[in-house]
Backbone as CSV, one residue per row, in Angstrom:
resi,resn,N_x,N_y,N_z,CA_x,CA_y,CA_z,C_x,C_y,C_z
1,MET,1.114,-1.354,-0.114,-0.080,-0.122,0.076,0.813,1.535,0.029
2,ILE,0.338,2.262,-0.556,0.957,3.600,-0.167,0.908,4.485,0.485
3,GLN,1.830,4.423,1.118,2.201,5.186,2.322,2.249,6.560,2.576
4,GLU,2.661,7.350,1.609,2.626,8.680,2.100,1.994,9.656,0.427
5,ASN,1.794,10.628,0.465,1.611,11.753,-0.683,2.496,11.459,-1.824
6,ARG,1.749,11.577,-3.066,2.621,11.769,-4.168,1.866,12.760,-5.402
7,ASP,3.063,13.367,-6.101,2.385,14.168,-6.722,1.702,13.789,-7.661
8,ILE,1.949,12.302,-8.401,1.629,11.887,-9.384,1.317,10.480,-9.053
9,LEU,-0.068,9.908,-9.578,-0.228,8.754,-8.810,-0.867,7.868,-10.102
10,ILE,-0.440,6.438,-10.253,-0.918,6.008,-11.231,-1.840,5.116,-10.894
11,VAL,-3.394,5.136,-11.328,-4.274,3.966,-11.040,-4.848,3.555,-12.305
12,ILE,-4.835,1.924,-11.976,-5.075,0.986,-12.773,-6.370,0.299,-12.497
13,PRO,-7.039,0.786,-13.215,-8.505,-0.255,-12.630,-8.869,-1.419,-13.298
14,ALA,-9.153,-2.410,-12.644,-9.436,-3.953,-13.037,-10.419,-4.497,-12.714
15,ARG,-11.513,-4.181,-13.489,-12.633,-5.316,-13.146,-12.735,-6.699,-14.016
16,TYR,-12.556,-7.652,-13.117,-12.849,-8.738,-13.195,-14.213,-9.039,-13.911
17,ASP,-15.495,-8.799,-14.002,-16.578,-9.166,-14.514,-16.661,-8.517,-15.617
18,SER,-15.835,-8.674,-16.689,-15.979,-7.312,-17.510,-17.518,-7.928,-18.530
19,SER,-18.111,-7.794,-19.023,-19.345,-8.260,-19.781,-18.848,-8.664,-21.093
20,ARG,-17.898,-8.006,-21.904,-17.614,-9.208,-23.085,-16.387,-9.856,-22.861
21,LEU,-15.538,-10.210,-21.728,-14.505,-10.549,-21.855,-14.283,-10.956,-19.913
22,PRO,-14.921,-11.821,-19.363,-15.271,-11.862,-17.925,-13.504,-12.927,-17.775
23,GLY,-13.377,-12.006,-16.474,-11.619,-12.297,-16.000,-10.347,-11.796,-16.707
24,LYS,-10.330,-10.905,-17.238,-9.481,-10.723,-18.467,-8.695,-9.907,-17.688
25,PRO,-8.708,-9.515,-16.499,-7.328,-8.821,-16.106,-6.241,-10.014,-15.770
26,LEU,-6.781,-11.552,-15.786,-6.171,-12.539,-15.311,-5.651,-13.456,-16.530
27,MET,-6.304,-13.242,-17.626,-6.271,-13.237,-18.870,-4.501,-13.398,-19.571
28,LYS,-3.999,-14.647,-19.603,-2.477,-14.565,-20.132,-2.347,-14.192,-21.397
29,ILE,-1.361,-13.469,-22.066,-1.338,-12.655,-22.798,0.472,-13.413,-23.172
30,LYS,0.492,-13.967,-24.137,1.748,-14.811,-24.633,2.633,-15.042,-23.035
31,GLY,1.526,-16.037,-22.062,2.294,-16.334,-21.182,2.173,-15.529,-19.898
32,VAL,1.945,-14.052,-20.066,1.879,-12.973,-18.839,0.594,-12.607,-18.743
33,GLU,0.143,-13.020,-17.193,-1.277,-12.354,-17.195,-1.626,-10.950,-17.177
34,MET,-2.460,-10.156,-17.818,-2.490,-8.745,-18.635,-2.539,-8.158,-17.481
35,ILE,-3.122,-7.664,-16.312,-2.765,-7.162,-15.248,-1.587,-7.001,-14.740
36,LYS,-0.362,-7.969,-14.597,0.954,-7.679,-14.280,1.656,-7.048,-15.505
37,ARG,1.144,-7.380,-17.057,1.707,-6.561,-17.961,1.666,-4.823,-17.658
38,VAL,0.284,-4.535,-17.093,-0.313,-3.328,-17.458,0.612,-2.450,-15.969
39,ALA,0.945,-3.249,-15.034,1.516,-2.851,-13.392,2.926,-2.534,-14.149
40,SER,3.638,-3.807,-14.908,4.771,-3.381,-15.425,4.959,-2.059,-15.634
41,ILE,4.345,-1.483,-16.937,4.242,-0.487,-17.424,4.866,0.598,-16.506
42,ALA,3.001,0.587,-15.655,3.288,1.539,-14.325,4.363,2.070,-13.854
43,SER,5.088,0.744,-13.350,6.540,0.762,-12.305,7.393,1.334,-13.346
44,ARG,7.602,1.226,-14.111,8.874,2.187,-15.561,8.533,3.184,-15.396
45,VAL,7.092,3.913,-15.397,6.960,5.435,-15.335,7.814,5.602,-13.911
46,CYS,7.018,5.146,-12.684,7.181,5.652,-11.570,9.102,5.547,-11.201
47,GLU,9.490,4.879,-12.437,10.981,4.678,-11.780,12.261,5.831,-12.270
48,LYS,11.130,6.804,-13.345,11.787,7.743,-13.818,11.401,9.425,-13.676
49,ASN,10.162,8.829,-12.276,9.342,10.294,-12.057,9.736,9.934,-10.332
50,ALA,10.473,10.805,-9.937,10.637,10.178,-8.166,9.228,10.628,-7.075
51,ASP,8.638,11.393,-7.757,7.137,11.898,-6.900,6.274,10.953,-7.689
52,CYS,6.049,9.643,-7.921,5.220,9.123,-8.640,4.955,7.943,-7.809
53,ALA,3.832,7.443,-7.566,3.857,5.840,-7.567,2.398,4.826,-8.386
54,TYR,1.986,3.936,-7.963,1.138,2.950,-9.168,0.468,2.339,-7.738
55,ILE,-0.991,1.705,-8.745,-2.009,0.898,-7.459,-2.736,0.528,-8.306
56,VAL,-3.294,-1.071,-8.284,-4.093,-1.410,-9.164,-5.528,-1.419,-7.941
57,ALA,-6.544,-0.952,-8.835,-7.990,-0.830,-7.921,-8.948,-1.765,-8.593
58,THR,-9.291,-2.782,-8.123,-9.951,-3.396,-8.480,-11.301,-3.590,-7.662
59,ASP,-12.549,-4.427,-7.687,-13.513,-5.201,-6.958,-13.863,-6.589,-6.770
60,ASP,-12.298,-6.776,-6.971,-12.724,-8.432,-6.946,-11.182,-8.659,-5.985
61,ASP,-11.658,-9.819,-5.373,-10.220,-10.176,-4.141,-9.307,-11.529,-5.504
62,ARG,-10.363,-11.918,-6.260,-9.037,-12.835,-7.094,-7.877,-12.133,-7.871
63,ILE,-8.227,-10.355,-7.945,-7.071,-9.795,-8.512,-6.376,-9.161,-7.491
64,ILE,-6.869,-8.943,-6.338,-5.860,-8.568,-5.165,-5.152,-9.589,-4.619
65,ASN,-5.673,-11.126,-4.820,-4.319,-12.098,-4.605,-3.789,-12.283,-5.306
66,PHE,-3.629,-12.040,-6.572,-3.010,-12.246,-7.263,-2.115,-11.357,-7.300
67,CYS,-2.077,-9.749,-7.312,-1.305,-8.968,-7.122,-0.394,-9.401,-5.702
68,SER,-1.187,-9.737,-4.836,-0.258,-10.009,-3.466,0.938,-10.969,-3.771
69,GLU,0.392,-12.017,-4.411,1.711,-12.909,-4.713,2.745,-12.268,-5.821
70,ASN,2.484,-11.380,-6.524,3.081,-11.055,-7.440,3.758,-9.431,-7.349
71,ASN,3.794,-9.331,-6.306,4.724,-7.487,-5.269,3.872,-6.651,-5.758
72,ILE,2.459,-6.544,-6.204,1.942,-5.949,-7.369,0.833,-4.922,-6.425
73,ARG,1.061,-3.794,-6.016,0.366,-2.716,-5.143,-1.149,-2.714,-5.643
74,ALA,-2.259,-2.675,-4.266,-3.352,-3.152,-5.096,-4.567,-2.684,-4.095
75,ILE,-5.486,-2.102,-4.282,-6.424,-1.829,-3.281,-7.868,-2.579,-3.897
76,LEU,-8.917,-2.555,-2.732,-10.255,-3.040,-3.433,-10.812,-2.237,-2.999
77,THR,-11.838,-1.901,-3.879,-12.406,-0.689,-4.404,-14.050,-1.247,-4.306
78,SER,-15.058,-0.344,-4.307,-16.296,-0.320,-4.420,-17.139,-1.380,-5.706
79,LYS,-17.414,-2.488,-5.556,-18.227,-3.095,-6.531,-19.569,-2.247,-7.370
80,ASP,-19.489,-1.231,-6.440,-20.816,-0.105,-7.316,-20.378,1.194,-8.190
81,CYS,-19.101,1.398,-8.650,-18.324,1.766,-9.599,-18.790,1.700,-10.924
82,ARG,-18.844,2.464,-11.842,-19.411,2.253,-12.936,-18.453,2.199,-13.792
83,ASN,-17.118,2.574,-13.978,-16.530,3.032,-15.277,-15.037,3.069,-14.173
84,GLY,-14.527,3.143,-15.309,-12.976,3.131,-14.798,-12.615,4.763,-13.953
85,THR,-13.018,5.635,-14.494,-12.842,6.715,-13.657,-13.536,6.764,-12.305
86,GLU,-14.423,6.396,-11.946,-15.409,6.196,-11.066,-14.393,5.328,-9.753
87,ARG,-13.539,4.476,-10.389,-12.534,3.677,-9.499,-11.594,4.044,-8.774
88,CYS,-11.129,5.102,-9.957,-9.752,5.778,-10.005,-10.149,6.786,-8.602
89,ARG,-11.541,7.462,-8.838,-11.628,8.348,-7.541,-11.831,7.612,-5.892
90,ASP,-12.738,6.378,-6.162,-12.611,5.773,-5.020,-11.515,4.984,-4.414
91,ALA,-10.599,4.468,-5.635,-9.118,4.482,-4.838,-8.404,5.507,-4.069
92,VAL,-8.057,6.662,-4.892,-7.673,7.609,-4.029,-8.157,8.204,-2.844
93,GLU,-9.958,8.366,-2.638,-10.490,8.307,-1.203,-10.340,7.404,-0.616
94,ARG,-9.842,5.981,-0.595,-9.894,5.104,-0.306,-8.045,5.279,0.867
95,LEU,-7.368,5.263,-0.127,-5.983,5.402,0.142,-5.624,6.706,0.913
96,LYS,-6.598,7.685,1.206,-6.664,8.801,1.695,-5.338,9.635,1.281
97,LEU,-5.141,10.139,0.106,-4.464,10.708,-0.196,-4.449,12.193,-1.142
98,ASN,-3.646,12.808,-1.857,-4.184,13.963,-1.995,-3.147,14.434,-3.252
99,PRO,-3.524,13.807,-4.401,-2.242,13.959,-5.878,-2.224,15.050,-6.427
100,LYS,-1.412,15.516,-7.094,-2.082,17.264,-7.992,-2.433,16.016,-8.967
101,LEU,-1.868,15.272,-9.957,-2.272,14.358,-10.976,-2.546,12.894,-11.188
102,ILE,-3.784,12.433,-11.408,-4.024,11.153,-11.428,-4.230,10.683,-12.566
103,VAL,-3.000,9.643,-12.993,-3.198,8.712,-14.640,-4.110,7.705,-14.220
104,ASN,-5.034,7.588,-15.453,-5.743,6.470,-15.275,-5.308,5.712,-16.591
105,LEU,-4.645,4.248,-15.849,-4.152,3.338,-16.661,-4.606,2.245,-17.006
106,GLN,-5.820,2.068,-17.945,-7.123,1.085,-17.566,-5.614,-0.452,-17.742
107,GLY,-6.507,-1.346,-16.765,-6.131,-2.978,-16.619,-6.132,-3.945,-18.289
108,ASP,-7.259,-3.188,-19.032,-7.295,-3.774,-20.716,-6.016,-3.076,-21.250
109,ASN,-5.099,-2.719,-21.080,-3.975,-1.906,-21.987,-2.742,-2.298,-22.391
110,PRO,-2.403,-3.546,-22.367,-1.209,-4.342,-21.848,-0.002,-3.571,-23.270
111,LEU,-0.889,-2.777,-24.469,0.382,-2.512,-25.117,0.462,-0.822,-25.325
112,CYS,0.268,-0.299,-24.108,0.617,1.169,-23.739,1.850,1.279,-23.256
113,PRO,2.699,1.916,-24.316,4.167,2.156,-23.905,4.219,3.176,-22.986
114,PRO,5.226,2.779,-21.606,5.823,3.741,-20.912,5.949,5.455,-21.078
115,TRP,6.481,5.657,-22.559,6.822,6.710,-22.677,5.943,7.767,-22.876
116,VAL,4.760,6.901,-23.554,2.992,7.669,-23.359,2.874,8.790,-22.784
117,ILE,2.697,7.654,-21.073,2.590,7.892,-20.077,3.296,9.555,-19.298
118,GLN,4.659,9.021,-19.675,5.676,10.382,-19.556,5.328,11.735,-20.532
119,ASP,4.761,11.342,-22.138,4.328,12.339,-22.388,3.241,13.387,-21.872
120,ILE,2.196,12.612,-21.545,1.305,12.985,-20.681,1.693,13.770,-18.819
121,ILE,2.375,13.281,-18.666,3.250,14.046,-17.252,4.246,15.578,-17.767
122,ASP,4.369,15.026,-19.028,5.460,16.304,-19.475,4.833,17.561,-19.511
123,GLU,3.043,17.012,-20.273,2.233,17.954,-21.061,1.172,18.808,-19.896
124,TRP,1.095,17.930,-18.797,0.561,18.490,-17.710,1.620,19.932,-16.937
125,GLN,2.759,19.463,-17.029,3.739,19.997,-16.420,3.640,21.679,-17.566
126,ARG,3.236,21.592,-18.361,3.527,22.866,-19.400,2.035,23.103,-20.193
127,VAL,0.737,22.856,-19.756,-0.466,22.887,-19.990,-1.572,23.557,-19.033
128,ASP,-2.203,24.374,-18.922,-3.343,23.801,-18.091,-4.620,23.169,-18.562
129,ALA,-4.999,21.853,-17.844,-5.875,21.672,-18.449,-6.661,20.719,-17.315
130,ASP,-8.082,19.977,-17.420,-8.744,19.518,-16.569,-8.453,18.019,-16.586
131,VAL,-8.071,17.487,-17.966,-7.628,16.019,-18.299,-7.109,16.188,-18.754
132,TYR,-5.871,14.869,-19.386,-4.939,14.931,-20.580,-4.997,13.543,-21.056
133,THR,-5.147,13.560,-22.065,-5.212,12.056,-22.631,-4.339,12.067,-23.924
134,PRO,-3.213,10.660,-24.758,-2.765,11.055,-25.508,-3.559,10.616,-27.018
135,SER,-2.794,10.791,-28.147,-3.802,10.216,-29.286,-2.873,10.145,-30.597
136,VAL,-2.609,9.824,-31.826,-1.938,9.843,-32.205,-2.902,9.528,-33.982
137,ARG,-2.137,10.528,-34.342,-2.778,10.714,-35.514,-2.177,9.949,-36.937
138,LEU,-3.282,8.913,-37.340,-3.301,7.688,-38.180,-2.760,8.151,-39.723
139,SER,-1.296,7.108,-40.128,-0.879,7.245,-41.827,-2.028,6.709,-42.160
140,TRP,-2.296,6.477,-43.684,-3.317,6.200,-44.621,-3.351,4.535,-44.439
141,ASP,-1.833,3.913,-44.409,-2.176,2.483,-43.977,-2.630,2.266,-42.335
142,GLU,-2.176,3.007,-41.231,-2.787,2.992,-39.758,-4.355,2.579,-40.015
143,TYR,-4.547,3.776,-40.772,-6.399,3.918,-41.047,-6.972,3.033,-41.618
144,ASP,-6.524,2.246,-42.610,-7.195,1.186,-43.431,-6.518,-0.281,-42.298
145,ARG,-5.825,-0.411,-41.432,-5.572,-1.260,-40.345,-7.156,-1.445,-39.499
146,LEU,-7.198,0.170,-38.956,-8.350,0.363,-38.143,-9.427,-0.261,-39.193
147,LEU,-9.990,0.162,-40.289,-11.080,-0.323,-41.167,-11.308,-1.575,-41.027
148,ALA,-10.323,-2.521,-41.305,-10.480,-3.722,-41.282,-10.703,-4.239,-39.833
149,SER,-10.231,-3.776,-38.986,-10.218,-4.175,-37.707,-11.273,-3.815,-37.155
150,LYS,-12.430,-2.515,-37.657,-13.391,-2.577,-36.929,-14.581,-3.627,-37.946
151,LYS,-13.970,-4.242,-38.849,-15.252,-5.191,-39.088,-15.203,-6.254,-38.477
152,GLU,-13.947,-6.603,-37.610,-14.270,-7.929,-36.768,-14.534,-7.771,-35.788
153,THR,-14.012,-6.333,-34.757,-14.613,-5.854,-33.476,-14.956,-4.694,-33.876
154,PRO,-16.269,-3.953,-34.108,-16.772,-2.681,-34.527,-16.704,-1.773,-33.089
155,PHE,-16.133,-2.138,-31.670,-16.652,-1.165,-30.903,-15.369,-1.251,-30.367
156,SER,-14.235,-1.724,-30.675,-13.091,-1.582,-30.098,-11.998,-0.936,-30.948
157,GLY,-11.646,0.276,-30.303,-11.130,1.788,-30.785,-11.855,2.400,-30.749
158,THR,-10.975,3.569,-30.316,-11.990,4.777,-30.230,-11.267,5.882,-30.982
159,THR,-11.852,6.928,-31.729,-11.319,7.798,-32.446,-11.950,9.523,-32.136
160,VAL,-11.013,10.147,-32.136,-11.749,11.620,-31.483,-11.112,12.824,-32.653
161,VAL,-12.069,14.145,-32.376,-11.602,14.510,-33.305,-11.078,16.397,-31.936
162,GLU,-10.478,17.308,-32.811,-10.052,18.520,-32.069,-10.398,19.540,-32.516
163,ASP,-9.664,20.619,-31.377,-10.539,21.879,-32.019,-8.449,22.639,-32.098
164,LYS,-8.686,23.850,-32.845,-7.324,24.145,-33.035,-5.964,24.428,-32.186
165,ASN,-6.586,24.091,-31.109,-5.750,24.322,-29.464,-5.395,23.160,-29.740
166,GLY,-5.601,21.906,-29.947,-5.801,20.357,-29.710,-6.157,20.064,-28.730
167,PHE,-7.338,20.578,-28.207,-8.446,20.369,-27.263,-9.642,19.748,-27.786
168,ALA,-10.073,18.159,-27.306,-10.765,17.557,-28.059,-12.108,17.874,-27.853
169,LEU,-12.518,17.864,-29.060,-14.340,18.158,-29.217,-15.114,16.956,-29.188
170,ALA,-14.857,15.964,-29.733,-15.671,14.654,-29.362,-14.828,13.693,-29.770
171,PHE,-15.383,12.077,-28.928,-14.902,10.898,-29.413,-16.316,10.004,-29.511
172,SER,-15.730,9.429,-30.509,-16.402,7.802,-30.897,-16.086,6.632,-31.144
173,LYS,-16.709,5.750,-31.330,-16.431,4.568,-31.240,-16.510,4.055,-32.734
174,ASN,-16.980,5.212,-33.591,-17.017,4.958,-35.251,-15.695,5.768,-35.371
175,ILE,-15.444,5.760,-36.705,-14.256,5.912,-37.161,-14.560,7.746,-37.562
176,ILE,-14.480,8.582,-36.819,-14.440,10.052,-36.933,-13.473,11.086,-37.431
177,PRO,-12.996,11.833,-38.110,-14.156,12.616,-38.915,-14.352,11.198,-39.940
178,VAL,-16.029,11.246,-40.541,-16.238,10.667,-42.111,-15.059,10.614,-42.793
179,VAL,-14.216,9.673,-43.639,-13.785,10.190,-44.922,-14.840,9.995,-45.923
180,ARG,-15.400,10.533,-46.487,-16.379,10.628,-47.381,-15.891,10.194,-48.956
181,LYS,-14.781,10.660,-49.390,-14.199,10.434,-50.686,-12.712,10.240,-50.232
182,PRO,-12.450,9.116,-49.906,-11.122,8.198,-49.541,-9.936,8.549,-50.759
183,GLU,-10.540,8.090,-51.927,-9.537,8.496,-53.100,-9.193,10.053,-53.161
184,LYS,-10.118,11.194,-52.940,-9.374,12.159,-53.160,-8.874,12.734,-51.906
185,ALA,-9.130,11.800,-51.038,-8.380,12.480,-49.537,-7.120,11.873,-49.478
186,ARG,-6.935,10.502,-50.017,-5.723,10.195,-50.261,-4.700,11.217,-51.332
187,GLU,-5.124,11.713,-52.158,-4.762,12.280,-53.089,-3.750,13.800,-52.657
188,VAL,-4.936,14.393,-51.544,-4.556,15.716,-51.275,-3.674,15.785,-49.994
189,LEU,-4.067,14.283,-48.921,-3.266,14.332,-47.493,-2.764,13.471,-47.225
190,LYS,-1.156,14.003,-46.891,-0.134,13.126,-46.943,-0.312,12.084,-45.780
191,ILE,-1.700,12.745,-44.812,-1.461,11.941,-43.703,-2.942,12.089,-43.442
192,SER,-3.777,10.789,-42.925,-5.178,10.778,-42.750,-5.400,11.843,-41.698
193,PRO,-6.596,11.956,-41.745,-7.614,12.987,-40.961,-7.399,12.585,-39.633
194,VAL,-7.609,11.217,-39.341,-8.211,10.317,-38.335,-7.061,10.534,-37.319
195,ILE,-7.560,11.034,-35.826,-6.791,10.862,-34.937,-7.434,9.942,-33.915
196,ARG,-6.882,8.677,-33.426,-6.923,7.503,-32.597,-6.980,7.905,-31.027
197,HIS,-7.737,7.550,-30.712,-7.309,7.876,-29.332,-6.684,6.656,-28.009
198,ILE,-5.850,7.058,-27.056,-5.277,5.993,-26.604,-5.968,5.936,-25.726
199,GLY,-6.307,4.938,-25.264,-6.995,4.502,-23.882,-6.297,4.787,-22.346
200,LEU,-6.515,6.451,-22.100,-5.403,6.668,-21.087,-5.721,8.058,-20.720
201,TYR,-6.010,8.310,-19.635,-6.460,9.493,-19.185,-5.715,9.961,-17.632
202,ALA,-5.473,11.289,-17.437,-5.206,11.941,-16.463,-6.076,12.947,-16.402
203,TYR,-6.028,13.069,-14.747,-6.944,14.271,-14.538,-6.047,15.479,-13.268
204,THR,-6.685,16.000,-13.319,-6.710,17.315,-12.123,-7.338,16.163,-10.769
205,TRP,-6.925,16.443,-9.285,-7.540,15.442,-8.225,-9.005,16.302,-8.251
206,GLN,-8.657,17.847,-8.420,-9.965,18.277,-8.000,-11.139,18.264,-9.317
207,THR,-11.042,17.738,-10.651,-11.689,17.559,-11.769,-11.920,15.839,-11.688
208,LEU,-11.122,14.941,-11.027,-11.753,13.859,-11.061,-12.828,13.747,-9.340
209,LYS,-12.450,14.969,-8.138,-13.354,14.667,-7.272,-14.569,14.930,-7.816
210,GLU,-15.004,15.815,-9.056,-16.268,16.556,-9.066,-16.856,15.394,-10.493
211,TYR,-16.294,14.462,-10.625,-16.742,13.749,-12.068,-17.762,13.112,-11.304
212,SER,-18.251,12.456,-10.221,-19.322,11.757,-10.368,-20.217,12.619,-10.011
213,ASP,-20.203,14.079,-9.507,-21.183,14.727,-9.016,-22.049,15.327,-10.247
214,ASN,-20.978,15.367,-11.352,-21.247,15.931,-12.937,-22.583,15.045,-13.929
215,GLU,-23.265,15.743,-13.987,-24.511,15.303,-14.808,-23.975,14.281,-15.776
216,GLU,-24.713,13.380,-16.200,-24.051,11.974,-16.550,-24.609,12.514,-17.992
217,SER,-23.574,12.236,-19.234,-23.607,12.877,-20.641,-24.582,11.667,-21.110
218,PRO,-25.271,11.867,-22.018,-25.945,10.292,-23.047,-25.461,10.112,-23.911
219,TYR,-24.066,10.645,-23.918,-23.128,9.397,-24.861,-22.266,8.524,-24.335
220,GLU,-22.270,8.721,-22.972,-21.655,7.977,-21.950,-22.531,6.183,-21.808
221,LYS,-23.568,6.520,-21.989,-24.613,5.295,-21.821,-23.755,4.207,-22.653
222,ASN,-24.204,2.758,-22.175,-23.425,1.577,-22.694,-24.022,1.048,-24.128
223,PHE,-25.373,1.469,-24.563,-26.288,1.089,-25.394,-26.050,2.323,-26.409
224,ILE,-25.365,3.454,-26.177,-24.586,4.347,-27.417,-23.868,4.306,-27.244
225,GLU,-22.704,5.378,-27.113,-21.250,5.002,-27.247,-20.511,4.640,-26.300
226,GLY,-21.146,4.619,-25.081,-20.245,4.389,-23.482,-19.122,4.461,-23.540
227,LEU,-18.583,5.926,-23.875,-17.651,6.384,-23.615,-17.698,7.754,-22.477
228,GLU,-16.863,6.845,-21.126,-16.772,7.987,-20.081,-16.417,8.878,-19.795
229,GLN,-15.416,9.563,-21.062,-14.986,10.783,-20.985,-16.048,11.700,-21.799
230,MET,-16.620,11.228,-22.346,-17.684,12.417,-22.981,-18.473,13.194,-21.933
231,ARG,-18.656,12.526,-20.443,-19.275,13.373,-19.262,-18.369,14.826,-19.230
232,PHE,-17.127,14.283,-19.256,-16.290,15.574,-19.198,-16.571,16.256,-20.226
233,LEU,-16.730,16.501,-21.262,-17.223,17.203,-22.457,-18.549,18.022,-22.659
234,TYR,-19.224,17.155,-21.979,-20.829,17.244,-21.966,-20.655,18.644,-20.469
235,ASN,-19.954,18.372,-19.569,-20.272,19.402,-18.116,-19.287,20.716,-18.446
236,GLY,-18.291,20.662,-19.989,-17.629,21.874,-19.816,-16.230,21.649,-19.490
237,TYR,-15.410,20.755,-19.146,-14.443,20.210,-18.656,-13.143,20.570,-20.421
238,LYS,-12.174,20.704,-19.933,-11.247,20.739,-20.940,-10.478,19.771,-21.132
239,ILE,-10.672,18.694,-22.449,-9.500,17.716,-22.424,-8.195,18.057,-23.525
240,LYS,-7.242,18.134,-22.957,-5.616,18.394,-23.423,-5.489,16.957,-24.315
241,LEU,-5.765,17.096,-25.745,-5.200,16.210,-26.478,-3.439,16.010,-26.524
242,ILE,-3.080,14.978,-26.602,-1.291,14.582,-26.861,-0.865,13.687,-27.657
243,ASN,-0.072,14.734,-28.789,0.331,13.986,-29.416,1.458,13.063,-29.458
244,THR,1.252,11.922,-29.480,2.517,11.294,-29.172,3.328,10.128,-30.000
245,ASP,3.947,9.071,-30.255,4.744,8.732,-30.843,4.557,7.167,-30.426
246,TYR,4.501,6.287,-31.543,4.379,4.866,-30.871,5.846,4.503,-31.253
247,ARG,6.335,5.034,-32.120,7.754,4.792,-32.362,7.926,3.432,-33.383
248,GLY,7.035,3.580,-34.044,7.784,2.406,-35.163,6.669,1.375,-34.674
249,ARG,5.980,1.309,-33.697,5.331,0.168,-33.330,3.759,-0.097,-33.894
250,GLU,3.063,-1.305,-33.854,1.567,-1.258,-34.436,0.997,-1.108,-32.943
251,THR,-0.012,-0.469,-32.989,-0.846,-1.058,-31.390,-2.373,-1.299,-31.401
252,THR,-3.048,-1.225,-30.156,-4.302,-1.254,-30.919,-5.326,-0.863,-29.619
253,GLY,-6.672,-0.977,-29.747,-7.177,-0.279,-28.324,-7.321,-1.487,-27.560
254,GLY,-8.138,-1.318,-26.279,-8.276,-2.329,-25.220,-8.485,-3.103,-25.753
255,VAL,-8.408,-4.668,-24.646,-8.619,-5.410,-24.935,-9.941,-5.703,-24.478
256,ASP,-11.020,-6.129,-25.436,-12.679,-6.314,-25.273,-13.097,-7.838,-25.755
257,SER,-12.158,-8.365,-26.102,-12.359,-9.849,-27.173,-11.611,-11.051,-27.286
258,ILE,-11.647,-11.673,-27.486,-10.584,-13.276,-27.303,-9.963,-12.638,-28.973
259,GLU,-10.226,-11.814,-30.012,-9.803,-11.420,-30.739,-8.832,-10.138,-30.691
260,ASP,-9.023,-9.728,-29.622,-8.068,-8.306,-29.508,-7.163,-9.047,-28.624
261,VAL,-7.063,-10.290,-28.146,-5.843,-10.845,-27.152,-5.305,-11.355,-28.612
262,ARG,-5.980,-12.088,-29.202,-4.629,-12.503,-30.448,-3.879,-11.136,-30.671
263,ARG,-5.012,-10.698,-31.373,-4.089,-9.164,-31.635,-2.847,-8.529,-31.367
264,VAL,-3.373,-8.299,-29.927,-2.166,-8.179,-29.047,-0.725,-9.456,-29.443
265,GLU,-1.152,-10.078,-29.201,0.023,-11.605,-29.457,0.673,-11.242,-30.529
266,GLU,-0.506,-10.834,-31.540,0.383,-10.855,-33.107,1.447,-9.609,-32.864
267,ILE,0.995,-8.404,-32.630,2.057,-7.492,-32.543,3.173,-7.689,-31.424
268,ILE,2.602,-8.385,-30.155,4.227,-8.718,-29.219,5.115,-9.670,-30.364
269,GLU,4.685,-10.569,-30.854,5.135,-11.525,-32.112,6.166,-10.738,-32.632
270,LYS,5.743,-9.774,-33.786,6.295,-8.733,-34.616,7.072,-8.050,-34.166
271,PHE,6.924,-7.056,-33.216,7.896,-6.011,-32.327,8.105,-6.430,-31.162
272,GLY,8.244,-7.522,-30.658,8.625,-7.574,-28.945,8.277,-7.205,-28.299
273,GLU,9.084,-7.378,-27.185,8.019,-6.469,-25.788,8.693,-5.034,-25.957
274,LEU,7.507,-4.106,-24.872,7.658,-3.062,-24.802,8.638,-2.767,-24.270
């Protein structure tokens, strides 16, 4: 358990009873449990930032026990948390900490490079916002791969559109903006207009504390977009996008299906471990 306050706290929400892939935090990816992979990413970031700590936030004793056996810091949170953001808030309150920045590293994001989290921390130190989240503008080849993956798992992977200052305007599980005339777009644009959102958020503590008290957005309902970050935009918070770089690696969205597990394993096979 974390005994003292840190400026930066990485919280890893990990729910066992996923509706699409039950037990996925403990599912093995090339022989290593997914939650162990994600915790390793957080640990590497903390090694490079002196005032940083991480913790897994879960509602299930099976994940708590696994973390304990593998020397991974974890805390049991309420089963009533409706999403990862609420679980982050619950964890920080139970820890009785007062961090300046909370990074929400989803427990189903085993391909998140540690340098992407570092990009968030660096941006937080430069730019004033309520929420910070990384994104990648897709090449046309990456756009084609996203289109293909949507045919297999249409609700895996999120895209975002931004304003002129790099703040988010909207997120969607569909590909936005729509490329109405792809041949013309490829002729005119060297890179696609599509920005892929990386499933990673950071909030100021004040913003996170206010989250549950804000009006729920209709776009976060699981029968519409199911995107919890839309509550921030709906209530007028500023979400800063951080253009990051995967350094030549392929990536994918959160692991929501067996097909996603296979895709992650294929990427690791091709590019090696992070």
